[in-house]
Structure formats: C-alpha cells, structure tokens
C-alpha positions in Angstrom: 15.1 -18.6 -3.1 17.9 -19.5 -0.7 18.7 -23.2 0.0 20.2 -24.9 2.9 22.1 -28.2 2.3 22.1 -29.0 6.0 20.6 -27.8 9.3 23.7 -25.7 10.1 23.1 -23.7 7.0 19.4 -23.5 7.7 20.2 -22.1 11.2 22.4 -19.4 9.7 19.6 -18.4 7.3 17.1 -18.3 10.1 19.4 -16.1 12.1 19.9 -13.6 9.2 17.5 -10.7 9.9 17.8 -9.5 6.3 15.8 -12.6 5.2 12.1 -13.3 5.6 10.7 -16.6 6.9 7.4 -17.3 5.3 4.8 -19.7 6.8 2.7 -21.6 4.3 -0.6 -22.6 5.8 -3.2 -24.7 4.0 -6.8 -24.6 5.3 -10.2 -24.7 3.8 -8.9 -25.6 0.3 -6.9 -22.4 0.3 -3.2 -21.6 0.9 -2.2 -18.6 3.0 1.3 -17.1 3.3 2.5 -14.9 6.1 5.8 -13.8 7.6 6.6 -15.3 11.0 7.5 -13.1 14.0 10.9 -12.8 15.5 9.8 -14.9 18.5 8.6 -17.7 16.3 11.9 -17.5 14.3 13.8 -18.0 17.6 11.5 -21.0 18.3 12.3 -22.5 14.9 16.0 -22.1 15.6 15.6 -23.8 19.0 13.8 -26.7 17.2 16.4 -27.0 14.4 17.1 -30.7 14.9 13.4 -31.5 14.4 13.0 -29.6 11.1 12.7 -31.5 7.8 14.6 -29.7 5.0 14.1 -32.1 2.2 10.8 -30.8 0.6 10.8 -28.9 -2.6 7.7 -27.3 -4.3 7.7 -24.9 -7.3 11.5 -24.7 -7.2 11.6 -23.5 -3.6 13.1 -25.4 -0.7 10.6 -25.7 2.2 11.3 -26.9 5.7 8.7 -28.6 7.8 7.9 -28.3 11.5 4.9 -30.5 12.5 2.3 -30.1 9.7 3.4 -26.6 8.7 5.8 -25.7 5.9 8.1 -22.7 5.8 10.5 -21.2 3.3 13.1 -18.4 3.4 13.3 -15.6 0.9 15.1 -12.3 0.5 13.2 -9.2 1.5 12.1 -7.4 -1.6 13.0 -3.7 -2.0 9.8 -2.2 -3.3 10.5 1.0 -5.2 8.4 3.9 -4.1 7.3 6.5 -6.6 6.7 9.9 -5.1 4.7 12.4 -7.1 6.1 15.9 -6.7 4.1 17.7 -9.3 0.4 18.6 -8.8 -1.7 16.8 -11.4 -3.6 18.9 -13.9 -7.3 18.8 -14.6 -8.2 18.0 -11.0 -11.5 19.2 -9.5 -11.6 19.9 -5.8 -14.9 19.7 -4.0 
C-alpha cells in the first residue's frame, strides 16, 4: 500500500498509470471494490483540494471524496501458467 503524506504526493500517485485506484463502496451491508476509470481518476485529480487523506483502515490509507472511500495500490503481476504438453488419460467425445 502506498501512502501520501500530503495532497501533492497524492496527486503524483493518482497521475501514475502504473498504480490502481480502487473505489470502496458499501451498500446493502456488503462492501464492493472496483478499479476506477481513467476519466474518474482525472476527476479526482481535479478535486484534489477536497479529498480527505487522513483515514486508515486495515493498515491501508484511504482518501475520501463525498461519502466514498478510495485507496491506491500497485498493479499485481499475475503469473500465467501455460500448459504446453497434452494431458494424458483424456477422453474426447
């Protein structure tokens, strides 16, 4: 988890395309997470002065716009395993 000590650092993190901005939405007693679009990321940058960056939960720094919380994380490189050998004992219909 990346942290910003001030709004200037938060703006730099928001502008970095190698990082993901995740929206945390709470509704119907459930919590949903989704990555925000590039257009919404630009909107957050334009609203940088109105963002609250003082909230921490589960060791992650969240920033708040209105009633919605966001956090920034690195994009995970998910390793892909490619099978090159044909499996044995396979029946074809």
